[in-house]
N, C-alpha and C positions, 0 to 999 in steps of 0.2 A: 434514563431517558436522555443523557447526554448527547448520543448521535442525532436526534431531532435538531437540537440547537446548533450543533456542529455543521450539518448539512444545510440548514436554514441560513445560516450567517455566510457560509461560505458560497452558497448558491447566489445569494444577494450580491456579494463582492464579484462573482463571475459576471453577472448580468451588468452591474454598473461598470466595472473595468472594461468589459468587452466593447462598450460603446467608445471607448477611447483608444483601446489598443488592440482590439480583435481578439485573435486566438492566443496572444501573448497574455491574456488575462490570467492564464493559469499561474504566472509568476507572483503577482501580488496575492491572489486567492491562497497560494501555497504558504506564503509567509504568514498570513492571517491563521491558516489551517494549523500550522506549527505553533503559533503563539497560543491558539485556543487549547491544543493538546498540552502545552507546558503549563497552562493555567489549570487544566483538570488534574495533571499529575501532581500539581501542588496542593491539591486538596487531601493528599495523603501524606505520611511521613516519607517524603520523596527519596531522601539519601538512603535509607535502610531498604526501601522497597525497590529502588533501582538496583542496589547491589544484589538483592535476592533474585529479581527478574533476569539478571545478566550474569548470574554465577555459572560455573561450569555445568554442563548437562549432566544429569543423573539418569540412571537405568539404562535401558538398551541403546546402543548406538544406532540401532536401525532408524529410529525417529529423527535423530539428527542428520543422518544420511539422505533420509526421505526429504527432510525439509530443504536440504541444498539441491537435491535433484529436481525438486518442484520449480526451482529457478532456472533450470537448464531446458525446460519445455519450449522456450522460445529460440532455441539456439539455431535451429534450421532456418527460421526466418531471418535471424541476424546474418547468417552466412551468405544469404541471397541479396540482402539489403543494405549491408553496412555502408556502401558507397553513397547512400543518401546523407550520410555525415559529411557533407561537402563544404563546410565553412567553419571557421574557428568559433564563431558565437554558438553554433549548433552543437559542436563537440563539447564546449564548456557547459552549456545547458544540460547536454545529455549526461555528461559525467557528475555533475553537481547534484542534479536530481537524484540520479541513480544511487550515489553514495551517501546522501544526507537523509533523504525522505524515508527510506526504511526504517531507521531509527525511531522516528516520530510515529509512523504507521503501526509498527509492530508493537511498540510501547503502548499505544492506544487500543487499536483493534483487538490485538491478542492480549497483551498484558493487562491493561486497565479494564477493559470490558469483560474479559473472562473472569478476572479475578472479583470484579464486583457482582457477577451473576453466579458465582459458584454455588450459591445456595439453592439455585434452580436444579442442580445436578449437571453432570458434565456434558450430557448430550444436549440439552436445551441450551446451555451457555455456549456450547460450541456453535450450534445452529445460529443463535441470536448474533454471535460476533462476526460469523462468516457471512451471514445474510447482509448485515449492515455494510461490512466491508464491500461487498459485491455492489449492492445497490447505491452506495456513496458515490462510486464511479461514474454512472451515468446521470445521477441527480445533480453532482458537482461539476465535475470535469466534462462530462458529457454535454453540457450546455454549448459548448464550442468544439469539442472534439467528437467528430462523427463515428469514429470506430467504437468509442466507449459506450455508445448508445445501442450497440447492436446485441441481441440477445446472446449470441455465442461468445462476446466478450464478457458479458455478466455472468454467463455460466461458467467461463474459464476462471474468473476471479473468484466465484464461490467455491470451486474445486481447490484451488490453491490456498484459499483461505481455510478450508476444512484441513487440509494437510498440515499448514503452519499452526493452526489451532490445536490439532492433535499432538503435534510435536512439542508445543509448549506444555500442554497438559501432561504429557507422559515424561517429559525430560526436566520440567520446572525450570526452564531457561529459554530465553529469547535469543540467545547467541546465533543459533543456526537457523533460526527463522529470519533474522535480519540478514544473514549472509545469503539465504535463499532468495530473499526479497530484492538485494541488490543485484544478484545474478538476473533475476527476472526483468528489472528496470534496465538493466545493461543489455541483455540479449533481445529483450523485447522493444528496444529502442524507444523507451517510455516517453521521453521528451518530444520525440517526433511524432509519436501518437497524438500528444496534447496539441501539437501544432498542425495536425491533419496532414503531415508529410509521409506518414506511413500508416497503412491499415493491416495489422497482422491477421485479421479474419480474411483476407483476400489471399487465395492461394494461385 
């Protein structure tokens, strides 16, 4: 049930911070989001669990490659819109978010949530994790980010969530899920989406 608390707390921060700093409310919200995930991870024997989740991928390399390829789905949009990175603060926000956030999101949405619901069966666990990953974006970040409220954005997030969840289940490792998530944030210009400076759903 931790996604309920995570979404409720972060949405509250978004509303409160938004009154003061507008679309930049995602920054303090993200810091709280990371702290909550660290707290939740600490409810388990974190050292051994982290080593296990980030061990070298096992099984077929197909799933590792697929996890990375999922991160390239936004490449075409990046090639057309990279010039939106027009200032140093934007470039810093874009890179910091893209390189740090995937470690937290994959550790929680894939690692912790799938591991905690493994008794439900792989399919149900995968759907639960992917559904929460997808709807958390409009419920938290979509409070200020218009693109993340769109059904096509939620559908795309659910799709990549399924791919990264399958990759984790099949390889027992989050390494390539994190790599794919980083690429998705980089090429998807994620920080600019949060600031309403870029809408990947508009072609």
